[in-house]
Kinemage of the C-alpha trace (Angstrom):
@kinemage 1
@onewidth
@group {chain A} dominant
@subgroup {mainchain}
@vectorlist {calphas} color= white
{ca met a 1} P -35.297 12.922 -32.809
{ca asp a 2} L -32.800 15.015 -34.758
{ca pro a 3} L -30.455 16.933 -32.376
{ca ala a 4} L -30.569 19.825 -34.872
{ca val a 5} L -34.321 20.138 -34.252
{ca ile a 6} L -33.713 20.290 -30.508
{ca ser a 7} L -31.029 22.969 -30.900
{ca arg a 8} L -33.347 24.984 -33.162
{ca glu a 9} L -36.193 24.802 -30.633
{ca leu a 10} L -34.167 25.321 -27.457
{ca gly a 11} L -31.419 27.600 -28.762
{ca lys a 12} L -27.899 27.101 -30.047
{ca asp a 13} L -26.452 27.157 -26.521
{ca val a 14} L -28.229 23.882 -25.690
{ca ser a 15} L -26.293 20.763 -26.638
{ca ala a 16} L -28.344 17.562 -26.925
{ca asp a 17} L -27.804 13.903 -27.768
{ca cys a 18} L -30.528 11.439 -28.736
{ca val a 19} L -30.169 7.987 -27.187
{ca glu a 20} L -32.117 5.175 -28.832
{ca val a 21} L -33.886 3.305 -26.028
{ca ile a 22} L -36.676 1.463 -27.863
{ca lys a 23} L -37.332 0.016 -31.308
{ca thr a 24} L -40.774 -0.614 -32.792
{ca ser a 25} L -41.802 -2.880 -35.649
{ca pro a 26} L -45.256 -3.484 -37.184
{ca leu a 27} L -46.907 -6.901 -36.901
{ca arg a 28} L -48.943 -8.549 -39.640
{ca ile a 29} L -52.449 -9.620 -38.709
{ca val a 30} L -55.464 -10.488 -40.843
{ca pro a 31} L -58.035 -7.656 -40.823
{ca phe a 32} L -61.473 -8.554 -39.486
{ca asp a 33} L -64.951 -7.059 -39.255
{ca leu a 34} L -65.082 -4.003 -36.971
{ca arg a 35} L -68.862 -3.686 -36.840
{ca asn a 36} L -70.368 -2.912 -33.411
{ca tyr a 37} L -66.994 -1.906 -31.945
{ca ser a 38} L -65.604 1.423 -30.811
{ca leu a 39} L -61.908 1.791 -31.605
{ca ile a 40} L -59.130 2.992 -29.295
{ca phe a 41} L -55.704 4.275 -30.361
{ca thr a 42} L -53.117 5.375 -27.807
{ca ser a 43} L -50.109 5.894 -30.107
{ca val a 44} L -49.098 6.913 -33.617
{ca asn a 45} L -47.591 3.440 -34.125
{ca gly a 46} L -50.957 1.868 -33.342
{ca val a 47} L -52.660 3.986 -35.996
{ca thr a 48} L -49.975 3.342 -38.613
{ca ser a 49} L -49.978 -0.423 -38.076
{ca phe a 50} L -53.791 -0.528 -38.068
{ca phe a 51} L -53.982 0.905 -41.579
{ca glu a 52} L -50.942 -1.012 -42.852
{ca asn a 53} L -52.820 -4.201 -41.967
{ca gly a 54} L -55.730 -3.173 -44.157
{ca phe a 55} L -58.313 -2.199 -41.532
{ca arg a 56} L -60.860 0.465 -42.488
{ca pro a 57} L -63.216 2.025 -39.945
{ca asn a 58} L -66.787 2.853 -40.879
{ca glu a 59} L -67.123 6.553 -40.070
{ca asp a 60} L -70.581 7.081 -41.592
{ca phe a 61} L -72.592 8.400 -38.636
{ca thr a 62} L -75.870 7.720 -40.456
{ca val a 63} L -75.209 3.977 -40.256
{ca lys a 64} L -76.116 2.146 -37.047
{ca asn a 65} L -72.875 0.149 -36.793
{ca tyr a 66} L -70.387 2.974 -37.414
{ca asn a 67} L -67.121 2.932 -35.460
{ca lys a 68} L -66.521 5.641 -32.863
{ca ile a 69} L -62.800 6.397 -32.621
{ca tyr a 70} L -61.227 7.357 -29.296
{ca cys a 71} L -57.575 8.333 -29.019
{ca val a 72} L -54.903 9.570 -26.642
{ca gly a 73} L -52.873 12.630 -27.612
{ca glu a 74} L -52.850 15.177 -30.405
{ca lys a 75} L -50.145 13.309 -32.342
{ca thr a 76} L -52.366 10.237 -32.505
{ca lys a 77} L -55.289 12.405 -33.614
{ca arg a 78} L -53.185 13.970 -36.388
{ca glu a 79} L -52.060 10.538 -37.599
{ca leu a 80} L -55.698 9.444 -37.891
{ca arg a 81} L -56.398 12.626 -39.849
{ca lys a 82} L -53.609 11.727 -42.310
{ca his a 83} L -55.591 8.586 -43.134
{ca gly a 84} L -58.806 10.553 -43.557
{ca phe a 85} L -60.494 9.775 -40.237
{ca gly a 86} L -61.635 11.961 -37.374
{ca thr a 87} L -61.989 11.149 -33.687
{ca phe a 88} L -65.048 10.995 -31.479
{ca lys a 89} L -63.016 11.892 -28.383
{ca val a 90} L -59.375 12.833 -27.705
{ca leu a 91} L -57.982 12.578 -24.167
{ca lys a 92} L -54.532 13.519 -22.884
{ca asn a 93} L -53.659 10.107 -21.381
{ca ala a 94} L -54.964 6.598 -20.804
{ca glu a 95} L -56.162 7.413 -17.296
{ca ala a 96} L -58.356 10.228 -18.597
{ca leu a 97} L -59.676 8.017 -21.402
{ca ser a 98} L -60.507 5.256 -18.940
{ca gly a 99} L -62.434 7.681 -16.726
{ca phe a 100} L -64.358 9.071 -19.707
{ca ile a 101} L -65.338 5.611 -20.957
{ca ile a 102} L -66.430 4.435 -17.506
{ca gly a 103} L -68.469 7.600 -16.975
{ca lys a 104} L -70.107 7.961 -20.388
{ca cys a 105} L -69.643 4.861 -22.572
{ca gln a 106} L -70.712 1.914 -20.436
{ca his a 107} L -72.698 0.212 -23.189
{ca glu a 108} L -70.061 0.281 -25.922
{ca gln a 109} L -67.553 -2.482 -26.646
{ca phe a 110} L -63.979 -1.569 -27.453
{ca leu a 111} L -61.023 -2.753 -29.517
{ca his a 112} L -57.686 -1.183 -28.569
{ca phe a 113} L -55.088 -1.294 -31.355
{ca cys a 114} L -51.732 -1.021 -29.640
{ca gly a 115} L -48.256 -2.433 -29.052
{ca asn a 116} L -47.158 -5.371 -26.941
{ca leu a 117} L -45.959 -3.055 -24.155
{ca ala a 118} L -49.027 -0.802 -24.030
{ca ile a 119} L -49.839 0.475 -20.558
{ca asp a 120} L -52.401 -1.653 -18.759
{ca val a 121} L -54.700 1.084 -17.411
{ca leu a 122} L -57.580 0.291 -19.752
{ca asp a 123} L -57.460 -3.489 -19.432
{ca lys a 124} L -57.360 -3.145 -15.641
{ca asp a 125} L -60.122 -0.559 -15.277
{ca leu a 126} L -62.716 -1.329 -17.958
{ca pro a 127} L -63.408 -5.044 -17.287
{ca leu a 128} L -63.970 -4.185 -13.615
{ca gln a 129} L -66.904 -2.053 -14.801
{ca asn a 130} L -68.201 -4.881 -17.036
{ca ile a 131} L -67.182 -2.938 -20.145
{ca lys a 132} L -66.183 -5.190 -23.038
{ca tyr a 133} L -62.589 -4.411 -23.989
{ca lys a 134} L -59.904 -6.234 -25.956
{ca lys a 135} L -56.340 -5.392 -26.952
{ca ile a 136} L -55.312 -6.059 -30.554
{ca ile a 137} L -51.507 -6.101 -30.758
{ca val a 138} L -50.487 -4.553 -34.095
{ca tyr a 139} L -46.864 -3.605 -33.397
{ca ala a 140} L -43.999 -4.760 -31.186
{ca thr a 141} L -41.832 -2.576 -28.966
{ca glu a 142} L -38.380 -3.782 -27.967
{ca glu a 143} L -36.573 -2.169 -25.039
{ca leu a 144} L -32.885 -1.801 -25.999
{ca tyr a 145} L -31.305 -1.158 -22.537
{ca pro a 146} L -28.434 1.117 -23.618
{ca ser a 147} L -25.529 1.786 -21.262
{ca val a 148} L -24.701 5.507 -21.285
{ca ser a 149} L -21.297 6.592 -19.944
{ca glu a 150} L -21.765 10.310 -20.632
{ca lys a 151} L -22.927 12.431 -17.705
{ca tyr a 152} L -25.838 14.679 -18.625
{ca his a 153} L -27.338 17.692 -16.893
{ca ala a 154} L -30.887 16.733 -17.953
{ca ala a 155} L -32.822 13.878 -19.517
{ca val a 156} L -36.130 13.911 -21.403
{ca phe a 157} L -38.459 10.889 -21.617
{ca phe a 158} L -41.331 10.288 -24.021
{ca ser a 159} L -42.797 6.926 -22.975
{ca pro a 160} L -42.904 4.466 -20.039
{ca ser a 161} L -41.052 1.848 -22.117
{ca gly a 162} L -38.296 4.384 -22.796
{ca val a 163} L -37.998 5.001 -19.058
{ca arg a 164} L -37.679 1.290 -18.295
{ca ser a 165} L -35.134 0.759 -21.052
{ca phe a 166} L -32.902 3.621 -19.909
{ca ala a 167} L -33.229 3.021 -16.164
{ca lys a 168} L -32.231 -0.644 -16.354
{ca leu a 169} L -28.509 0.181 -16.755
{ca asn a 170} L -28.342 3.907 -15.984
{ca ser a 171} L -28.945 6.085 -12.944
{ca leu a 172} L -31.292 9.057 -13.005
{ca asp a 173} L -29.721 10.620 -9.917
{ca gly a 174} L -28.378 14.145 -10.191
{ca met a 175} L -30.205 14.969 -13.423
{ca lys a 176} L -33.032 17.327 -14.177
{ca ile a 177} L -35.751 15.043 -15.520
{ca phe a 178} L -38.419 16.037 -18.024
{ca ser a 179} L -41.409 13.941 -19.061
{ca ile a 180} L -43.946 14.292 -21.869
{ca gly a 181} L -46.939 13.391 -19.700
{ca glu a 182} L -48.213 12.035 -16.409
{ca thr a 183} L -48.159 8.388 -17.543
{ca thr a 184} L -44.433 8.605 -18.308
{ca ser a 185} L -43.843 10.530 -15.068
{ca gly a 186} L -45.561 7.753 -13.140
{ca glu a 187} L -43.075 5.259 -14.557
{ca leu a 188} L -40.145 7.560 -13.728
{ca arg a 189} L -41.194 7.722 -10.064
{ca lys a 190} L -40.487 3.992 -9.811
{ca tyr a 191} L -36.802 4.664 -10.497
{ca thr a 192} L -35.910 8.006 -8.921
{ca lys a 193} L -36.637 10.434 -6.096
{ca glu a 194} L -35.531 13.377 -8.226
{ca lys a 195} L -38.082 16.045 -9.079
{ca ile a 196} L -39.825 15.289 -12.374
{ca phe a 197} L -40.935 18.128 -14.619
{ca thr a 198} L -44.050 17.030 -16.494
{ca ser a 199} L -45.386 18.821 -19.569
{ca glu a 200} L -49.021 19.900 -19.489
{ca gly a 201} L -49.678 18.599 -22.987
{ca asn a 202} L -48.572 15.383 -24.681
{ca thr a 203} L -46.770 17.231 -27.478
{ca leu a 204} L -43.178 18.116 -28.323
{ca ile a 205} L -44.088 21.797 -28.199
{ca ser a 206} L -45.244 21.406 -24.591
{ca val a 207} L -42.024 19.603 -23.677
{ca phe a 208} L -39.844 22.249 -25.342
{ca glu a 209} L -41.723 25.051 -23.572
{ca leu a 210} L -41.223 23.295 -20.237
{ca ile a 211} L -37.505 22.786 -20.823
{ca lys a 212} L -36.985 26.431 -21.832
{ca lys a 213} L -38.778 27.495 -18.665
{ca glu a 214} L -36.850 25.250 -16.276
{ca leu a 215} L -33.307 25.049 -17.672
């Protein structure tokens, strides 16, 4: 993220650095028939790589084998919209999506287009309920493990993989810690006893509002 954007959103008195903690790259796979499957997207990268590989959902609701599309987060929903597709259901995190599917979608079968480090909530929960579910890895995430010598007053995290990458060589002690959602906060609790401020929504706007409130 551009530090200038952060300063514009939080005010000129806030100084911010952006530390690269992960790197993503699309993977090439041969597109296949999606008939009879509901589709799951939990990240913008998953959506982008899905279409770059030549997949096309069937969104014609008048056809028996159309693809329902489920996604996590408004950013993922907007990325699907850029490609001309809507969503059947949008949930705020994987835990909420898992609960919705178990409660209301028992008879569907699902393909989850995601990265190699995607959280394992869905593939733990859904098979236990005899729901057919399969991950399709369409991009790779590499954790970079940076070593940061600068001492910061606060840190903001946007994904569990970013938390793991940063925490491997750096302490979180003594910092005010902000998180974009409960899934990321859950990962942070593995590495620190500090209070974690979690945004209500999985959007940058929600994170900025939280930071302005708490700093």
